[in-house]
KEBATI-165580 format. One record per residue (C-alpha): x, y, z; residue number from 1; residue in three letters. Coordinates in nm, 3 decimals. Example, Ala and Ser with C-alpha at 12.3 -4.5 7.8 and 13.67 -1.06 7.14 Angstrom:
2
+---------+---------+---------+-----+--------+
!      px !      py !      pz ! num ! residu !
+---------+---------+---------+-----+--------+
!   1.230 !  -0.450 !   0.780 !   1 !    ALA !
!   1.367 !  -0.106 !   0.714 !   2 !    SER !
+---------+---------+---------+-----+--------+
END
This chain:
142
+---------+---------+---------+-----+--------+
!      px !      py !      pz ! num ! residu !
+---------+---------+---------+-----+--------+
!  -4.996 ! -11.643 !   8.827 !   1 !    UNK !
!  -4.655 ! -11.813 !   8.829 !   2 !    UNK !
!  -4.372 ! -11.642 !   9.014 !   3 !    UNK !
!  -4.068 ! -11.552 !   8.809 !   4 !    UNK !
!  -3.721 ! -11.532 !   8.964 !   5 !    UNK !
!  -3.580 ! -11.183 !   8.963 !   6 !    UNK !
!  -3.216 ! -11.100 !   8.906 !   7 !    UNK !
!  -3.004 ! -10.822 !   8.766 !   8 !    UNK !
!  -2.657 ! -10.800 !   8.622 !   9 !    UNK !
!  -2.449 ! -11.025 !   8.404 !  10 !    UNK !
!  -2.317 ! -11.361 !   8.521 !  11 !    UNK !
!  -1.947 ! -11.384 !   8.445 !  12 !    UNK !
!  -1.761 ! -11.658 !   8.631 !  13 !    UNK !
!  -2.037 ! -11.712 !   8.888 !  14 !    UNK !
!  -2.158 ! -12.073 !   8.919 !  15 !    UNK !
!  -2.523 ! -11.959 !   8.953 !  16 !    UNK !
!  -2.615 ! -12.252 !   9.178 !  17 !    UNK !
!  -2.814 ! -12.276 !   9.498 !  18 !    UNK !
!  -2.825 ! -12.633 !   9.628 !  19 !    UNK !
!  -3.003 ! -12.789 !   9.926 !  20 !    UNK !
!  -2.895 ! -13.099 !  10.118 !  21 !    UNK !
!  -3.071 ! -13.287 !  10.398 !  22 !    UNK !
!  -2.980 ! -13.584 !  10.616 !  23 !    UNK !
!  -3.212 ! -13.760 !  10.860 !  24 !    UNK !
!  -3.107 ! -14.013 !  11.120 !  25 !    UNK !
!  -3.154 ! -14.158 !  11.466 !  26 !    UNK !
!  -2.880 ! -14.159 !  11.727 !  27 !    UNK !
!  -2.921 ! -14.411 !  12.008 !  28 !    UNK !
!  -2.595 ! -14.383 !  12.201 !  29 !    UNK !
!  -2.471 ! -14.065 !  12.367 !  30 !    UNK !
!  -2.172 ! -13.926 !  12.180 !  31 !    UNK !
!  -2.268 ! -14.086 !  11.847 !  32 !    UNK !
!  -2.289 ! -13.881 !  11.529 !  33 !    UNK !
!  -2.488 ! -13.809 !  11.215 !  34 !    UNK !
!  -2.287 ! -13.678 !  10.919 !  35 !    UNK !
!  -2.377 ! -13.485 !  10.604 !  36 !    UNK !
!  -2.114 ! -13.455 !  10.329 !  37 !    UNK !
!  -2.146 ! -13.176 !  10.070 !  38 !    UNK !
!  -1.919 ! -13.145 !   9.766 !  39 !    UNK !
!  -1.762 ! -12.821 !   9.645 !  40 !    UNK !
!  -1.578 ! -12.990 !   9.362 !  41 !    UNK !
!  -1.535 ! -12.716 !   9.104 !  42 !    UNK !
!  -1.203 ! -12.538 !   9.139 !  43 !    UNK !
!  -1.208 ! -12.159 !   9.174 !  44 !    UNK !
!  -1.549 ! -12.153 !   9.340 !  45 !    UNK !
!  -1.664 ! -12.033 !   9.677 !  46 !    UNK !
!  -1.984 ! -12.080 !   9.871 !  47 !    UNK !
!  -2.191 ! -11.958 !  10.157 !  48 !    UNK !
!  -2.322 ! -12.258 !  10.349 !  49 !    UNK !
!  -2.615 ! -12.210 !  10.587 !  50 !    UNK !
!  -2.657 ! -12.502 !  10.825 !  51 !    UNK !
!  -2.949 ! -12.591 !  11.047 !  52 !    UNK !
!  -2.935 ! -12.901 !  11.266 !  53 !    UNK !
!  -3.182 ! -13.041 !  11.517 !  54 !    UNK !
!  -3.186 ! -13.318 !  11.773 !  55 !    UNK !
!  -3.513 ! -13.422 !  11.937 !  56 !    UNK !
!  -3.554 ! -13.691 !  12.202 !  57 !    UNK !
!  -3.811 ! -13.936 !  12.060 !  58 !    UNK !
!  -3.780 ! -14.206 !  12.328 !  59 !    UNK !
!  -3.651 ! -14.120 !  12.672 !  60 !    UNK !
!  -3.333 ! -14.253 !  12.822 !  61 !    UNK !
!  -3.262 ! -14.142 !  13.177 !  62 !    UNK !
!  -3.269 ! -13.781 !  13.294 !  63 !    UNK !
!  -3.425 ! -13.647 !  12.971 !  64 !    UNK !
!  -3.780 ! -13.614 !  12.841 !  65 !    UNK !
!  -3.955 ! -13.680 !  12.511 !  66 !    UNK !
!  -3.928 ! -13.361 !  12.307 !  67 !    UNK !
!  -3.607 ! -13.234 !  12.466 !  68 !    UNK !
!  -3.434 ! -13.049 !  12.182 !  69 !    UNK !
!  -3.101 ! -12.915 !  12.056 !  70 !    UNK !
!  -3.112 ! -12.664 !  11.766 !  71 !    UNK !
!  -2.802 ! -12.538 !  11.585 !  72 !    UNK !
!  -2.768 ! -12.267 !  11.320 !  73 !    UNK !
!  -2.448 ! -12.145 !  11.152 !  74 !    UNK !
!  -2.332 ! -11.977 !  10.832 !  75 !    UNK !
!  -1.991 ! -12.073 !  10.693 !  76 !    UNK !
!  -1.785 ! -11.925 !  10.407 !  77 !    UNK !
!  -1.576 ! -12.178 !  10.212 !  78 !    UNK !
!  -1.356 ! -12.148 !   9.905 !  79 !    UNK !
!  -1.206 ! -12.401 !   9.663 !  80 !    UNK !
!  -0.880 ! -12.293 !   9.500 !  81 !    UNK !
!  -0.706 ! -12.555 !   9.285 !  82 !    UNK !
!  -0.893 ! -12.839 !   9.456 !  83 !    UNK !
!  -0.814 ! -12.732 !   9.814 !  84 !    UNK !
!  -1.104 ! -12.628 !  10.036 !  85 !    UNK !
!  -1.054 ! -12.362 !  10.300 !  86 !    UNK !
!  -1.303 ! -12.245 !  10.560 !  87 !    UNK !
!  -1.293 ! -11.865 !  10.540 !  88 !    UNK !
!  -1.494 ! -11.805 !  10.854 !  89 !    UNK !
!  -1.817 ! -11.869 !  11.037 !  90 !    UNK !
!  -2.093 ! -11.648 !  11.165 !  91 !    UNK !
!  -2.185 ! -11.643 !  11.528 !  92 !    UNK !
!  -2.308 ! -11.992 !  11.597 !  93 !    UNK !
!  -2.652 ! -12.009 !  11.751 !  94 !    UNK !
!  -2.754 ! -12.305 !  11.962 !  95 !    UNK !
!  -3.076 ! -12.343 !  12.157 !  96 !    UNK !
!  -3.104 ! -12.642 !  12.383 !  97 !    UNK !
!  -3.271 ! -12.812 !  12.673 !  98 !    UNK !
!  -3.039 ! -12.879 !  12.966 !  99 !    UNK !
!  -3.038 ! -13.254 !  12.894 ! 100 !    UNK !
!  -2.869 ! -13.198 !  12.554 ! 101 !    UNK !
!  -2.657 ! -12.888 !  12.616 ! 102 !    UNK !
!  -2.327 ! -13.066 !  12.546 ! 103 !    UNK !
!  -2.438 ! -13.168 !  12.195 ! 104 !    UNK !
!  -2.246 ! -13.013 !  11.904 ! 105 !    UNK !
!  -2.242 ! -12.956 !  11.529 ! 106 !    UNK !
!  -1.900 ! -12.914 !  11.366 ! 107 !    UNK !
!  -1.809 ! -12.810 !  11.010 ! 108 !    UNK !
!  -1.483 ! -12.936 !  10.859 ! 109 !    UNK !
!  -1.335 ! -12.996 !  10.514 ! 110 !    UNK !
!  -1.175 ! -13.305 !  10.360 ! 111 !    UNK !
!  -1.056 ! -13.307 !  10.000 ! 112 !    UNK !
!  -1.327 ! -13.130 !   9.802 ! 113 !    UNK !
!  -1.600 ! -13.212 !  10.055 ! 114 !    UNK !
!  -1.756 ! -13.009 !  10.333 ! 115 !    UNK !
!  -1.846 ! -13.232 !  10.627 ! 116 !    UNK !
!  -2.107 ! -13.145 !  10.888 ! 117 !    UNK !
!  -2.099 ! -13.369 !  11.194 ! 118 !    UNK !
!  -2.385 ! -13.355 !  11.445 ! 119 !    UNK !
!  -2.312 ! -13.520 !  11.781 ! 120 !    UNK !
!  -2.595 ! -13.600 !  12.022 ! 121 !    UNK !
!  -2.471 ! -13.608 !  12.379 ! 122 !    UNK !
!  -2.676 ! -13.659 !  12.693 ! 123 !    UNK !
!  -2.554 ! -13.410 !  12.952 ! 124 !    UNK !
!  -2.630 ! -13.664 !  13.225 ! 125 !    UNK !
!  -2.787 ! -14.010 !  13.218 ! 126 !    UNK !
!  -2.852 ! -14.198 !  12.893 ! 127 !    UNK !
!  -2.970 ! -14.063 !  12.560 ! 128 !    UNK !
!  -3.263 ! -14.286 !  12.457 ! 129 !    UNK !
!  -3.355 ! -14.235 !  12.089 ! 130 !    UNK !
!  -3.264 ! -13.898 !  11.940 ! 131 !    UNK !
!  -3.414 ! -13.818 !  11.600 ! 132 !    UNK !
!  -3.189 ! -13.581 !  11.408 ! 133 !    UNK !
!  -3.201 ! -13.362 !  11.099 ! 134 !    UNK !
!  -2.920 ! -13.173 !  10.926 ! 135 !    UNK !
!  -3.024 ! -12.924 !  10.655 ! 136 !    UNK !
!  -2.777 ! -12.718 !  10.455 ! 137 !    UNK !
!  -2.823 ! -12.465 !  10.177 ! 138 !    UNK !
!  -2.520 ! -12.394 !   9.960 ! 139 !    UNK !
!  -2.498 ! -12.078 !   9.749 ! 140 !    UNK !
!  -2.210 ! -12.130 !   9.504 ! 141 !    UNK !
!  -2.039 ! -11.836 !   9.337 ! 142 !    UNK !
+---------+---------+---------+-----+--------+
END
């Protein structure tokens, strides 16, 4: 049997959109970044953006091991009024990490009508090696 989405109420000005975005990449130099850009182009909209980002050491550098990991999770509220994006707030950011990557970061910013997620892989000590990265974001637009 096919599943049917369930909802109640009447949609008025709601955008009725749930979008998913994903970016894969490999970072080979400590301090380098992987970026995911997400539009929120329609004026008078807002969104809840749930972000999950991961870094995994695929090839060792020095002072880290294959499989060392950094995991980041955050929920951000953003609005677009007259073409200007504003970050309303963020939930408590959760990061789980091995010691070798504990200075890595994920940062959310806005530019024009785009939301920008920047993941930075940083070796705490030594060299990075090859870090395979994933940024996943789900955007619920109202």
